[in-house]
N, C-alpha and C positions, 0 to 999 in steps of 0.2 A: 504494500500500500504506500502510495506517495504521502509525504508529510505536508503537502499543500493544505493550508487551512487548519493545521494542528492547533490544539488548544482551544477548540470551540466547545460550546456547551450545547448538549443535545438532550432534550426531554423525550423519552419514549413512553407512550401510553399503551399499556398492554392490559386490556380489559377482560381478557378471557385466558383460561389455562392453555388453550391452543396457542395463543401468541407467546406465552411464557415458554412453552416447550420449543416453539420454532425459533425464537430469537435469543433466549437466555440459555436454555439447555444445549442448543446447537453451538453456542459460543460466538454467535454473530455480533451481538452487542459488545461482548468482551473484546472482540477484535478491534472495535473502534476505541474502546477505553485504553487498550494496550498501545495505541498510537497517539496518546496524549490528549484525547478528548475527554471532557467531563460528562459522564452519563448519569442522568437521573431517570430512574425507571419507576413508573407508577403501575401497580398491579394489585389484584385482590389481596387483602390483608393476610388471609390464611396461607397464601402461596409464598409470602415473604419468608416465613419461618422455614418452609420446605426448601426454597431455593438456597437459603443460607446453610441449611443442613447438608445439602448435596454438593454445593459449590461455594463454600465459604470464602474462597480466595477470589471470587469474581470481583473485579474492580468497579462495582456499580453501587450507586446510592439508591436504595429502595424505599418507596413511599406507598402508602395504601391508597387505593382508588376510591374507597367507599365515601369519603367526604365530597367527592365530585359527581356522584351518581344520585340524581333526585329520585325520590320515592313517591308513593301516593298518586295524586292527581296527575302530576307531570309525567310519571312513568306510564300511567294508563293512556294519557293523551298521545304519547309517542308510539304506543302499539297501534293506535288508530291511524296515526300518521303513516306508519309503515304500511298498513293495509291500503290507505289512500294511494300510496306509490304503486302498490301491486295492481290496483284497479286501473291506474293511469297506463300501465303497461300490459293490459289485458289483450292487446293485439298480438302478443307473443304467447305461444302455446304454454311455455313454462308458467307464466303468471296466470293464465286462464285456469290451469289445473290447480295451482296453489290457492287461488281465490275460491274455487269450487270446494276444495277440501276444508278451507277455513269456514265457509258458510255452513257446510254440513255439520261441523263440529261445535259451532259457537253461536249462541243467540246474539251476542254482541255484534258479530259480523253479519248475521242474517239481517239485522236491523240497519247496520251502517253501510254495507256495501251498496244497496240500492240508492242510498243518499249520495254516496260518492259517484256512482254512475250518472246520476242526474246532474250533479255538479260538474262532472267532467265535460259535459256538452257545452259548458260556457267558460270553464276555467281549466288551465293546466294545474292538476292537483299537486304536482311536485313543486311547481313554482309557489303555489299557495302554502305548502308545508314549509318550505324554506323561509318564506316571509313570516309565517306565524312563529317559527322557531327563532327567527331573528329578533322579533319583538321582545322575547324573554331574555333578559340579561343573564349571563352566566353567573353561577353561584360565587359568593364572596371567596370561598375556599379556593376555587379554581383561579380566580384573578390573583389571589395572594400567592399561590404557588408559582404562577408565571412570573410575578414580580420578584419573588425570592430567588428563583433559579436563573431568571433572565436568559432563557435559552436562545441560541441563534437559530435553532431548528426544532420543531416538534415533529416527531416521527410516530406514526399511528398505524400499525397493522390493524386492519379492520374487517369485521364481518358486515359492515355498513349499517345493518338494521338494529343492532342491539342497544344503541343509544348510550352506552357506558362512557363513550369518549366525547359526547357532544359539548358538554360544558367546558372542558379543557380546550377543545378546539376553538370554540367561540371566544374564549379568553385569549388564546393565542392570536386569533384574527384581530381582536380589538387592540392588542399591543403591537401589531405589525410583525408578528413572528411567522415566517413561512411554514407551511404544513406539508409534509411528505407522507403520503399514505402507502399502504401495501395491501394488495388484495389477498386476503388470508387463505382462501380456498380456490379450487379450480372452478367453482360455480358462483363465487361471490358476485361477479359482475353481470351474471345472467339470471340470477334468481333471488337476490336479496334487496331489490328496490334501488332507490336513488341515494346519492350522497347528500345528506342534509347540510353538511358543511363541506363543500367541494374542496379537494386538496389543490395545492399549487403544483405538486408533482405526484405522480402515482407510479409506484414500482409494482410490477406484475410478474407472473411466473414465466410466460413465454410469449411467442408471437401471436398465438391464438388469443390469449388474454389481452394482449395489446390491442388487437382488433376489436375485442369486446368493449374495451374502455373507450375507444374512439367512436364505435358504432352505437353503443347503447347508453353511453354517458356523455357524449359530445365533448370529450376532453381533446384538446389540441394534441396532435401527434407528437410534438416536441416536448410535451409534459409527461409522456408515458415511456417508461424504461423497462424493458424485459430483462430482468436480472436473474431469474430462477428463484426457487423457494429454498430458504436456508436448511430446512429439515430434510430436503430431498438430495442434498449433496452426498448422503450415504450411498446413493446409487451411482455415483460418478466413478470414473476410472481411478484405480489405485486405492480405493477404500479397503481396509483390511476385512477379510471375511473368515469366519470360523468354519473349519472343515465340516461338510455336511454330515458325515458320519458321527462326529463328536457332538454336533449341535442336536441331532435327533436322538442319539443314544442317551444323552444327558436327561432326556425327557421320557425315556422308556419306549421310544419309537424305533422299530426295526428299520435301519437305514435301507434295507432292501425294498421297503414299501414305497409306493408312489404317493407322494403327498399332494393332496388337493386342498389348497387354501380357500376356505369359505369365509369371505370377508363380509362382516355384518354391515348393514347400512343404517340410516337414520330412522327416526320415530315413525314416519309415514308408512314404512314397509317392514319394520322388524318383526311385526306380529306374524309374518309369513315364515320366518326363518326356522322356528322349531319344527314345523311340518316338513319343510324341505330337508332339514337335517335328518329327521327320522326316515324319510323316504330314501335318502342316500345311504343311511345306516342299514336299512333293510336290503338295499342292493348289494352292499358289501357282505352282509351276513348270508345272503342268498347266492352269492357267487358271481353276480353280474359285474361287480367291481372288486373282485376278491383280493387283488393285490394293492388296494388303495387304503389310505387312511385320510379321513377328513379332518383338517386342522381348522377349527372354528375360531376366528378372531372376531368377537362381537364389536360393534361400534363402541367407542369409549364412553358414550353417554348412556349405554344400556346398563341397567342394574345388575350387579353380580348375582343376586338371588335368581334372576331370570335365566341365567345361562349355566351356572355351575352344574346343575343336574344333567345337562345335555352331554357332559363328559362321560356319563354312565352308558350312553348309547354305544353299541358295538361299532368299532371302527371310527369313533369320533374322539378327538382330543381338543379340549378347550384351552386356548392360548394361556400359558402360565403367566406371562407378563401382565395381561389384562386382569386375571384373577388376583394377582398380587397387588396391582394398583387399586382394585376394588376393596381389598382388605386393609391396605396400609396408606393409600394416598388420600389427599384432601380434595382432589379435583378429578374431573373426567380424564384429562390428558396427563400423562406422566411428565414431570419436569426434571426427571433424573437424566443427566447427560449420558449415562451409560445405557439408557434404554433405546436411544435412537438406532444404534447398530443392530438391535434385535430385528428391526424391520428388514434390513438388508439380508441378514442371515436367514430369516424366514422365507423371504421371496426367493433367495438362492436355492433353498432346500426344496421348494415346491415345483411341481410340474406345470400347474395351471391354477389360475385364480377363478373362483366362482363368486359372483356378487351381483346385486341389483344396483349397479352404478356407484360402488365405493371408489374412493380415490385409489385404493389398492390396485385397481385395474391399470391406472396410469403408472403406478410404481412398478408393477410387473412389466409393463411395456418398456420402461426405462432399462430393464435388464433383458429385453427381448423375449419375455415370457408371455404366452397367450392367455386370454381370459374368455370366460363364458358368462354372458350377461343374462341373468334370470329375468325373463320377460313373461312370466306366468305365475299364478299362484294355485294352490291346491284346494282352495275353498270355493265350492260351486256357487256359493251365495255372492261372490264378488269376482266374477270372471274377468280376466285380463286387467285387473287393477294395476298390477306391477308394470304392465306394458306402457302405461301412460308416461312413465319416466323415460322411456326410449324416445319420446318425442321432444324432450327438453333440448333447447338449443345447444348447450354444451355437450349433451349426450350424443346428439347427432354427429358431432365432430369426432368423438371418440369411437363411435360405431363405424365410422368410415375407415378406421385403421385395420389393415390386414392383420388377422390374428385375433381380433376382438369379435366374437360371434354372439349374436342374439339368439337365445334359446326360447322357443315358444311353448315348450312342453317339458315334462319330466323326462320323457324318452329322448328328446333332443339333448337335454343336459347330460344324461348318462352316455349317450353316443359321443358327445363332445369330449367328455372326460376320457373315454377310452381312446379316442383319436389323439388327444393331447399326450396321454401317457405312452402312446406308441411312438411319439416323436414326430408326428405328422406336421406339427407347427414349427419345427426347427428352422426350415428354410425361410420362414417369415420373420425371423428375429431381426434382421437388418431393417426391414420396413417398419416393424414395431418400434424399434429404437429411434428411428428417424422421425416418425410421427410424434412419439412421446417427447422428443427433444423440441419440437415446435410448441408443444403444450406446456412443457416445463423445461426451462433452459438450464438443465443440471447434468447433462451427460458428461461434462468435464469435471464435475464436482466443484465448480467455481462460483456457485450461487452466493455463498456467504461473502466472498471477496468482492463480487460485483455490487452487492447491497452495501457493504461497508464503504467501498469507493464512491458509490453514488451519493450516499448520505454525507460523506466527508466533503464532496464537492458542493453539495447544496448548502451545507452549513458554512463552508468557506466563502460562498458567494453572498451569504446573508448580510443585510445591512441593519438587522434588528439591533437595538440598543447602541447604535453608533451616533 
């Protein structure tokens, strides 16, 4: 890293354990601090203790985010504002589906969505949301923190819609401090609504996300930088990998078995997973998938009590790291630096990934591994419910990757597993890696360095407090 702009003050706002994992556990922010910059990091209070326990030497000043997150009426109003943004974007299939799900699940949205649709005919709802949010002054605690730290740059990895960062970002804007955001997930820019406080610069995973920022958020091309994601550097060239035999044997799994990684997904779809796992377990016990073991890695937000019993199914192993995190951790996502390599070792050990659009599909593709996308469910009362996810804008791009196959039935899935375990997808590995590299700029393992360089340049160019 160049020393240009050294000695700058950077305030990082990490409102979710996902951001803490990605930017603290990965060492990305520590890289900046090691080059002479002063890093103040705001995060959930319970994670501060955890981060200090696992990485006590990290040269970061840690502050709780709780004083900056409004509760009560303001929090409720922001959930409605988020839905207003979704309604504004209903011309896109992703948002039409999300609005339908919300209306079906909540009286609040059954009442508010028709109002938003009527208002949309006369006003841009997102412009209105930003205007209303702008009328509310940021909290005194947020202004006080900005004035005390006097940052040259505020850096905010964001899920866009959760609102935990709004007050600090508004305080930064009032004080003339530039804001650099980072799109936290592969679908943040296509499924989470609008930026309530638009950033001055946006860092994204890869070229696909860069296009999303320009097309769906009207950000100028020069303000969007494809850096890669810090936590995905583990899939880059040269990252140390534990031998497959040792990795599996340590967990009581016969290395001669074919490992099928079943990656759990988010709340909308995870109710289908136990039935699918039982069906695959039956196929293993009955001999259809006799040489396979299903490694189930549930979504981090899923309750441990929901999944532990699934490990009793014949041929099913529940990911030990997730179970340990549920027992010992204080958050959904692990913030232990030594947990990130587990992902790489697991994907290296498997033959194929099975998921209903988990990010693990992309992680497998970075290593040239194929994926089978679950586009069906086994409940006759809700036919093809999972298939809706295949129509999401970000999903269409991933499905266009050779080696990523949509399965419309359980038989399709079992046949796909057998083909993958026979090595049929090996010739597609270069195409998988190339497409994954466009989605996540991490093939060289240089995402953290690019992020640090970009933030250093932005902080160095800042005229705040001058």
